[in-house]
Structure formats: structure tokens, C-alpha cells
C-alpha positions in Angstrom: -27.5 -4.3 34.3 -25.7 -1.0 34.3 -22.4 -1.2 32.5 -20.5 0.3 35.5 -22.0 -2.0 38.2 -19.0 -4.1 38.5 -17.2 -1.0 40.0 -19.7 -0.4 42.9 -20.2 -3.9 44.3 -19.5 -2.6 47.8 -22.2 -0.1 47.9 -24.5 -2.5 46.4 -23.9 -5.0 49.0 -24.2 -2.3 51.8 -27.5 -1.3 50.2 -28.9 -5.0 50.1 -27.9 -5.4 53.7 -29.7 -2.2 54.7 -32.6 -3.5 52.9 -32.7 -6.7 54.7 -32.2 -4.7 58.0 -35.2 -2.5 57.2 -37.3 -5.6 56.3 -36.4 -7.0 59.8 -37.3 -3.8 61.4 -40.6 -3.8 59.6 -41.5 -7.3 60.6 -40.8 -6.2 64.2 -43.2 -3.4 63.6 -40.6 -0.7 64.1 -41.7 1.3 61.1 -40.0 4.6 62.0 -36.5 2.7 62.1 -37.4 1.0 58.8 -38.5 4.1 57.2 -35.2 5.9 58.1 -33.2 2.9 56.7 -35.2 3.1 53.4 -34.5 6.9 53.2 -30.8 6.1 53.7 -31.0 3.5 50.9 -32.5 5.9 48.4 -29.6 8.5 49.2 -27.1 5.8 48.8 -28.8 4.6 45.5 -28.4 8.2 43.9 -24.6 8.1 44.9 -24.2 4.6 43.7 -25.7 5.5 40.4 -23.3 8.4 40.0 -20.5 6.2 40.8 -21.6 3.5 38.2 -21.7 6.1 35.6 -18.2 7.3 36.5 -17.0 3.6 36.5 -18.6 3.1 33.1 -16.7 6.1 31.8 -13.5 4.9 33.3 -13.8 1.4 31.6 -14.6 2.9 28.2 -11.6 5.3 28.4 -9.3 2.6 29.8 -10.1 0.3 26.7 -9.4 3.3 24.4 -6.1 3.9 26.0 -5.0 0.2 26.0 -6.2 -0.2 22.5 -4.0 2.6 21.3 -1.1 1.6 23.3 -1.3 -1.8 21.7 -1.6 -0.2 18.2 1.7 1.7 18.9 3.4 -1.3 20.1 2.4 -3.3 16.9 4.0 -0.6 14.6 7.4 -1.9 15.7 8.6 1.6 16.2 7.9 1.7 19.9 11.5 1.9 20.9 11.5 5.6 19.3 8.7 6.5 21.8 9.8 4.4 24.7 10.0 7.4 27.3 6.6 8.6 26.2 5.1 5.0 26.5 6.8 4.5 29.8 4.6 7.6 31.0 1.6 5.9 29.6 2.3 2.7 31.7 2.7 5.0 34.9 -0.5 6.6 34.3 -2.3 3.3 33.8 -0.9 2.0 37.0 -2.1 5.2 38.8 -5.4 4.8 37.3 -5.7 1.2 38.4 -4.8 2.2 42.0 -7.5 5.0 42.0 -10.0 2.5 40.4 -9.5 0.3 43.7 -10.4 3.3 45.8 -13.5 3.9 43.8 -12.0 7.2 42.6 -13.1 6.7 39.1 -13.1 10.3 38.2 -9.5 10.7 39.3 -8.8 7.4 37.4 -10.4 8.8 34.2 -8.2 11.9 34.5 -5.1 9.8 34.5 -6.3 8.0 31.5 -6.9 11.2 29.8 -3.3 12.0 30.4 -2.3 8.6 29.2 -4.2 9.1 25.9 -2.4 12.5 25.5 1.0 10.6 25.9 -0.3 8.0 23.2 -0.9 10.8 20.9 2.4 12.2 21.5 4.1 8.7 21.0 1.9 8.4 17.7 3.5 11.8 16.5 7.1 10.6 17.4 6.6 7.2 15.5 4.9 9.2 12.6 7.9 11.6 12.3 10.4 8.6 12.6 8.7 6.9 9.6 8.9 10.1 7.6 12.7 10.6 8.5 13.2 6.8 7.4 11.3 7.7 4.1 13.7 10.6 3.5 16.7 8.5 4.1 15.5 5.9 1.9 14.9 8.4 -0.9 18.3 10.0 -0.4 20.1 6.6 -1.1 21.4 6.1 -4.5 19.6 3.5 -6.6 
């Protein structure tokens, strides 16, 4: 099964229903109608495959973003990058809303923005660690 199939259950269900309808038309010897429905299913299948590929890319990117976000929170320095991490949360919510509309391309773009924010947060956290390192060196022993 395709890794993005879970994101296209509605189109798959519609194609299955159309196939059952086409089989009924065939059994009723309405071959032209059955043939037209089968042509429609072929067109839908191509679109569904594109959607499934977009869904797979979306799921992969979402995992990358949420893993990076978890790593940043685990550093214990997330308070220093709270504003940027809040933007990440907002973009994740936006991506989820687009996922529900089967707009995986738009959702992936939101996740790309979220990953950019994660990288900014990483830079803020790294800079804070450097500053703290300098403060510790400046203190007399």
C-alpha cells in the first residue's frame, strides 16, 4: 500500500463506488455507460496517485518538523526561542487545517516555513549557550 493512501480515503471510496456502479451497468448490458464510468475511474486514479504522493511528502515533512521541535524543547532553552517556537505551532495548526482539505501541497509549504522557524530557534538556542559559556568564563574562580 502507498504510504500516502491514508490521506486519500475519500477519492478511493468514490472510485470503488464508481467501479461497483460500472459493474452493475455491465451486468445490465449497458456497455457504453460502464465504459464511460471506467474512463472516469482511470482519470480519478491518476489524480489520486498525485494526491497520495503529496500526502506522503507531507507526512514525511511533518515528522521532520515535529521531531526537530521536540529536540528544541528537550534542550531546556526553549524559553529563549519562545516567539519563534510559537510561530512553529501556528504553522503546524495551519498545515493540519490544510491537510483536512486535502491540500497537501499547501500544508507542506506551511511545514517548510515551520522548519525554517525551527532552524531560527536552533540558532537562538545555540547563541544563548555561547553567551552563557562566555559568562561562565568571565566569572572569577
